[in-house]
N, C-alpha and C positions, 0 to 999 in steps of 0.2 A: 502491498499501499503505497501509497508517494506518501514523503510531509508536507501535513499543509505549509502555506508559504508565509515566510517570516514574517516583521514589519515593517521591515525596510526593503523586500519587495515588492507587498504594497505598497509602498510610500513609492519605490520608482514607476512601476505602474501609475497611479495617480501621476506624477509629475509629465509620463508619455498621455496617457490620457486628461492632460488638462495641455498642455503646450501644442500637441498635433492638434486640433482645431485653430488651432492660431496660428498654424503654420505661415498664410500668406498675409500674414498683416505685414510683412517685410518689404510686399509691392505695394502698400497701401502709399507708404510717403504722409506727409501733413494732408492734414485734409481740415477743412472749417475753420472753430477757435482757435486750432493749434497756429493758424500765422499768427494772429492778433496777438496769444496768450504766450507763440512761443519764437514763432521766426521773426517777427518784428517785436519783441522786448530786448531790445542791450544790454537789458539788465540779469538774465542769463546769459553773458557772456564768461560769468565769471561768480563763484561759490559767494564773494563777498559783496559785490552789488547786491545777488538775488537776497543776503540777511537784512536789506535797508527793505524789502517786506515786513518784517518782523518788529520793526519803526509804529508804532503809532501816528505820530507824527509827517511820514511817508505818506500814512492813507490818507489821514486828516490834510495834507496839501493837494491831495490829488482827487481828493472826493467832487467837485466840483464836476470834475472833467470825466468821469468816471462812472463809471456804472457796472467795476467790477467791486463783487465780493472780497471781505477778507478772508482769502484764504492762501498764507503764504506759503505754506508745503508745492505749494506747486509751479512756482519759480525755486525753487530753490532745487525739490527733486532734480528740476528741467535742464538747474546752470551743471548741477553734478553729471546730471546726463551730456550733453557738451562738456563738461572736460572730457569723458568718457570716451565721446563718440564723434563728436565736434554736431555741426548738424546734420547731420544723416539723421533720416529717421529711421533707418532701419532700429538704428540702434534705443533708437526710443523706447520707437517699442516695440524690441526684445524685454526691455526692463518693468513696461508694464506684467508681460506676460511671467516674467518672473516677478512677479512681485502677484501673481495670481495664483502661479503655481507655489506658490510660501505660503498662500491665505490657505488656499487647498490641504496642502499636510499641516498645519495650521487645527484647519478641520477636523482632521482625519489622529494628529492626537489630543486634544479637545477631547473630542468621544470616547477612544481610548482611557483617559486618565479621567471620564466619567465614570468610566466599569462598563461603555457599550464593548457589543464584543466585537475582535478584529474583523465580524466580516460583512458585519452593520457600518460602524465606523465607515468602513474603503467604499460600500454603498452611497452610503449618505455624503463624503469626500469630496468621489467621483459625480454623483449630483448635484451638488453643489457646484466642484468646477467647471461641468457644462452644458450650467443648467443658460437659457439664452438671455436670462435677465444681467449676465457681466458680461456680455458682448460691447456693447458700447463701453463700460468703464474701460473693457483690457483694448477695447481696439482704439479710439480715439489716445493721443495721445496726454491729451489735456486733461482728461479726465482721473489722468495717474493719484493724486490722492486719494481718493475712493477705493481704492484698491489699496495702496499704504495706511489709510483709514484703516482699512480694513483688520488686513494683517496686524496692526500693533493692537488692536484689539479683541485680538484671537488670543497677542501672547501675552496679552496682559492679564485676559480670562487665566490663558493656561498656567500662567504661574501664581496667581494666587489661588486655584486649586492645591499646585501642587508646595505652595508655601503652607496653607493649611491644612495638609496633609502633612504637612513632615512636623508643623507645632504642637499638632495632635498629636503625633508618635512620638512625639520628644515629653510630652507633656504624660502622656501614658507611660513610660521608663521613667519617668519622674514618683509618677504614683505606682513604680511596680518597686525599687530599689528605695524608696526613704514609707508606703504606707502613705494608709487615707490620714489627714492630716487630725488630729485629736482622737486616733486613737493610741487605744494603750499600747504600748513597747512593753 
């Protein structure tokens, strides 16, 4: 009888399932709002310039002429991509795909941490990764903050669960070593 696939094998399969449907993004180039938010924004040409977006003064100074919502992560992430890829849209698109794949792996890890079986966690993560609701957030470069925020949220949830389990386990060990408070020695 064949041995069941371990979590690493399932994680690799999840990455493949997530990346393959988006393989065509390499030919998309920049589209629609990508031009105004990335290509034509001189601040994404350096990380230092993109950091200005975190300044409340920057937003106050540009409020009258801008309809842009306060989203400083978008230009910062674009500046990091620009540092890596220049203005090659393929690199920007692949970064979005990588962020999406990371979110899918985090869904799998979070579900496993919650005690969901390996098969069910794999299926749920695969549905999450392949769901059509993610297409715009993955395929449009300007929407990368959605993928980044999702991955950060999932990572925070996973870390919170693991920390809670560590604290609970440490309290249990302390209780076993020292007995219940107020117990006779």
